[in-house]
Every structure is written in C-alpha cells, then in structure tokens.
N, C-alpha and C positions, 0 to 999 in steps of 0.2 A: 472356628470361623467357617462359614458356609462357602461353598464353591463359587456362588454368585458374587459374594463379597470379595473373595480373592481375585476374581476376574475383574471386578471394578477397580480394585487397587492397582492391578497390573495395567489396566487401560490408562489410568491417571498417570502412572509412572511413565508409560510409553508416550503419553501426550507431553509430559514435561521434558522427556528426553528429546522428542522431536523438535520442540521449541529451541532447545539448546543447540541441536544440530543445525537447524535453520539459521540461527543467529550467527554461529561461527562460520558456517559454510558460505552464507551470503557475503559476509565480511571478506572471506578468503577470495571469493569470486570477484567481488568489487575491486579489491586491491590489485588483483592480477590484471583485470580488464583496464583499470586506470593506468597501470604501468605500461601495458601494450599501447594504449592510446598516446601516452606521453612519448613513448619510443618512436612513434611514427608521426609525431608533430601535430596531433589533434589539439584544438584549442582548449583552454581551461574551462570555458563556459560549457562546451560540449561534454567535456569530462564530467563536470558537475551535474549538468541538467540531464544528460542522456546516459552516460556510462554508469555513474553512481546512482542515478535515478532508476535505471534498469536493475542494477545490482540489489538495491534495497527493496525493490518491488518483485524480485524474482521469487521469494517465498509465496506471495499472493498469486503470481502467475502460475507456477507449477502446481500449487495446491488447488487452485480453482479449476485448472484444466483437468487434473487427475480426478477431482471430485465430479466434474461434469461427465467425464468418460466412464466413471464407475457407477453412475446412476444416482449420485447424491447431489443433485442440482441445488438443493436447499443450502448445502454447505457452500457451494460455489458462489451463488448470488449473495448469500449472507456474508461471505468473506469479503467481497468487494465493498458492499455497503458498510459493514461493520468496520473495515479497515479505514475507509475514508473518514468515518465519524471519529474513530480512535486517533487518526493522524491529526485531526484538528482539535477535537475536544480534549483528548488525553495528552498527546505529545506536544502540540503547539501550546496548549493551555499550560502544561507543566513547565515547559521551557520559558514561556513568558512570565510565569509566576516566579521562576528562579531569577530571571533578569529580563527587563523589558526589551522587546525585540524591535529594533529600528527597521524602517522600511525604506529601501531605495525607491524613490517616487516612480521612476519610469519602469524599470525591469520587473520588480516584484509585483507592483500593482497591476501591470498589464497581464502578467502571468496569473495573478489572482482572478482577474476578470475572465480570462480564458478558462481557468479552472471552474469558475461558477457556471459559465455558459455550457461547458462540456458536462458538468454535473446535471444541468437541466436536460441536456440531450439524453444522457444515460437514464435519467429518471423517466423520461417520456417512453423510452424503449422498454423499460422495466414494467411500467404501468399499463402499456397498451396490450390488451388481450392476455395479460398475465403469462407471457412467454417471450423470452428473448431468443429469436430465431437465428438460423445461420445467416440469413440475409442481413439481419441487424448486426451480427458479429462482423460480417464483411464490411459493412458501413463504418463500424467503429475502427477496424483495422486500417481502412483507407484513410480515415481521419488521423489516425496515429502516424501513418506514413507521411502525411502532409505536415504534421507537427514536427517530425524529425527533419524533414526536408527543409522546412522553414528555419528551424534552429541552426542547421548547418549552413544555409545560404545567407543568413542574416549577416550583414557586413560587420556588425559589432562582435561577431564570433569568429574573427579571422584566425587562420591557422598560425600557430607559433612555431619557433624553431624546434626541430626534433631533439629529444634528449638522448644522446648517444650512450649515456651511462646506464640506461634502463636495460636490464637483461630480459629480452623478449621471450627467450626459451623458458626461463624460470617462471616468468609471469604466465606463460601458457600452461605450465604445470599447475599453477595456482587456480587458473580459470577452470581447467578440467576437473580437478579434485573438488573445487568449490561447487561447481555445477552438479557433480555427482552427489555431493552432500545435500544440496538443496533438493534434488530429486528424491533421495532416500527420506529426508526429513518430511517432505510433502506427503509421501505415501503413508508414513507412520502417523502423521498428524491427522490426515483425513480418516484413516481406518480407526484409530483410537477414538477420535471425536464422534464418529458415527456409532461406534459401539457404546460409548457413554450415553449418547442421546437415546439409543434404543433401550438400554437398561433402565435409565431414569424416566423413560416415557416423555422426554422433551423433544419437541420438533427439531429436525436437523437444522432448519433455518436459524433457530435461536442459538444453537451451538456454533453455527457458522458466524453469526453476528457478534458473538461474545468471545468464547474461548479460542476459536480458530482465528478470528480477526485479530485478537490481541497477540496470539502466537506469531502470526505472519508480520505483525507490525513491530516486532522486537528490534529488527535492524534500524528502522526509522527512529525508534525510541532511543536506542543507544547513541546513534549519530547525533541526534538533536540535543540530548542532554549534555553530551560532551561539548558540543558546539556552543550551547548556551552558557555553560560554566566558563568557557574561554572567551566569551563575548563575540563569537562569530554569528551575529544575528542573521546576516544574509543567508548563510548556510542553513540555518534552522528553517526559515520561511521557505527558501527554495526547495529544501528537501521535502517538506510537507506538501507544498503546492505541486511540485513535480511528481511526487509519488501518487497523489490523488489523480492527476491527469493520466498517468500510466495505468492506474487501476481501472479507470473508466474506459479508456480507449483500448489498451493492450490486453489487460487481464480479462475484463468482461467480454471483449471482442473475441479473444482466442478461445475462451471457455465456451462461448456460444457457437463458434465455428466447429469446435470439437464435438459438441452435441447440444441441440436446442435445450434451453433451460426453462423449466416450468417454475413460475413464481407463485408462491402461495399468498393468500390475502394478508396475513399479519405483516409480511415484509412490505407488500405494496401499499398498505394503508397507514402503517406506522413508521417503519424504518426509513423508507425512501423520502418522505417529507422531512424527517428529522435530518437526513443527510443534506437536503437542500437548505434547511434552516441554518445548520451549523456552518455550512459553506458561505452563506450570505452574511452570517455574523462575522466570520473571518474577514470577509471583504470590507465590511463596515469598519471593523476595528483597525484594519490596515490603513484606511483612509483618514480616520480621526487622528490628527496629530502626526501622521506618518510613522506611527509606532504602535505596537501592541503592548499595553501597559500590564503591570502585575494584576491590577483589578480586573482587566479584561481577560487575562489568563485565568483568573479564578472563576469568572463567568463561564468560560469554555470548559473548565474542569467540572463545574456544577452541571453543565449541560450534559456532559458525558455520564455523570452519575444518574441523571434523569433518564438518559437513554438506556442504561443498564436496568434501571427499575422497570421501565416500560417493556423492555424485551422479555423480562421474566414474569411480568404480571399477566 
C-alpha cells in the first residue's frame, strides 16, 4: 500500500474521530451549561433556545472560526451553508419522517419567519462581492446580540425559581472539559478535511458543504432524532430553527470577524440559493396544517439528496 493511500486512510480516520469528539464534547458542554443555567434560575425557554442552541452549534462555531483563521475560508463558509441545509433537509426531514412534527402556531412559526429573514440577510452578505468582510461579521454579531437580548427580555420567558439541587461546580467542570473537547475536535476536523480535499483534488468549499457540515451537525441530529422518537416535536423544530439562526448570526459573524472570508462562485451560485429554498420550504410546511407531515419530511430528505448531488457534480 502506497504512502499516499496510508495518509488518506489516516485522514479519514482522523475525520471520523473528530466527529465523535465533537458529538460527545458538545453534549457534555451543553449539559453542564444547562445545569448552571438552572442553578441560577434561568428560564426554560432561554435554556432551550440559547444555552442548548449554543451548545449544539458550538462545533460549527469553533470549526468555522478555526478554518477562517487557518486560511481555509472555503471550509468556513461551506460549513455554515451546508449545516443549515443539513439541519432542515436531513435532520428535520428525517425527524418528521419518523413522526410528524406539530407546530405551536405562535412561537415556532414566528421563529421560523425570523430564521428565513436572517437566512436572506446572510445570503445577501455572502453573494455581495464574493467576500464576507469583518464589517459584515460585526453586523451579524450585533444582530445576534439583539436576538439574545430580545429572547431574554420577552415576558414569555420569565425567570423561574433557581434549582438548588444543581451542582454548579461539577457543571462548571463539564463546561470546561466539553469546551476543550469541542476545540480539539474542531482543529482535527478542519485539518483532516482540508488534507482530504487537497489529496482528492476537491475544492475545500465542497468538503465544507458536505463532510464538515455533516460532522458539525451531529449534535443537532442526535438531539432531534431522540426528541422525535419521544414525541417532543417542539424541541425538534426549535432545535433546527435555533441552530440555523445561530449559524447565520454567530458562526458566520465570528468567522468573518476572525478573518474576512472569500466566497468562491460554486457556493455563491448553487449552495446559497439552495439554502434559501430549503428554508422557505420549511416555513411553508410549518404553515400548512401547523405540522410537518411525514410526506413533507420525505420531500426535505429528497432535497438534501439533490443538494449532495449538486455539490459533487
């Protein structure tokens, strides 16, 4: 077996290992952060929408920022676009196919509209001049800060009684070790993905759109599938919508602030419109009958299959 083949196998093993590390570490981080939030009386909505949303999006955040700083901007931008498409097409589609997802008319649909509008904003920033600048990144981070402020100040998200049974010190250990694992997994994922792209002659953006995006979406996939099987439809929809909002505002914004991201034409002309289309489909499906049916879940899964075919064509 040639040295190049051995190196390729090693990179794929490293890629698989990094995905496992990201999945477990983000879960560890999220669990610890949620315990700390409960210990200090943070509302359940904020825990779900912000704490868990940040936890499941932490792989995308650290992977994209590291990719941007290391000069592999194609992976950074591809990760954001690919993750958002995977969250809706693969994760929401698969969850709805397992069991139809009911929509709470007010909260989920309003968040769905916000997700679509922010996706439009992110798409405009990506397509304008084929570069996401530091100024664009600052704009996205400011919008993210407003989103968090609104979520906290919303009267519906009132603070509940602190849970004295939560061990904040142990939860802090979970957060520290979980965060360290996410950082290590992000570095391994980006480096191995870039090496695979270079060896196979595949653009980094394609690897970012597919392999890296799937790897960083594993936490959302795990949470959503478990929630779907247990019938927690609100958690499934909220997890997907919240993660996509975090990806557009926080992940893309932080990566652009770290280093301006050059966008190549395949992403601009093919992947970004597909992200808009699948987000619009989600919004339409949420509104029809106030649930996402198994048939609509199958449509989303087929769309994700088309996305993969287009990405590698």
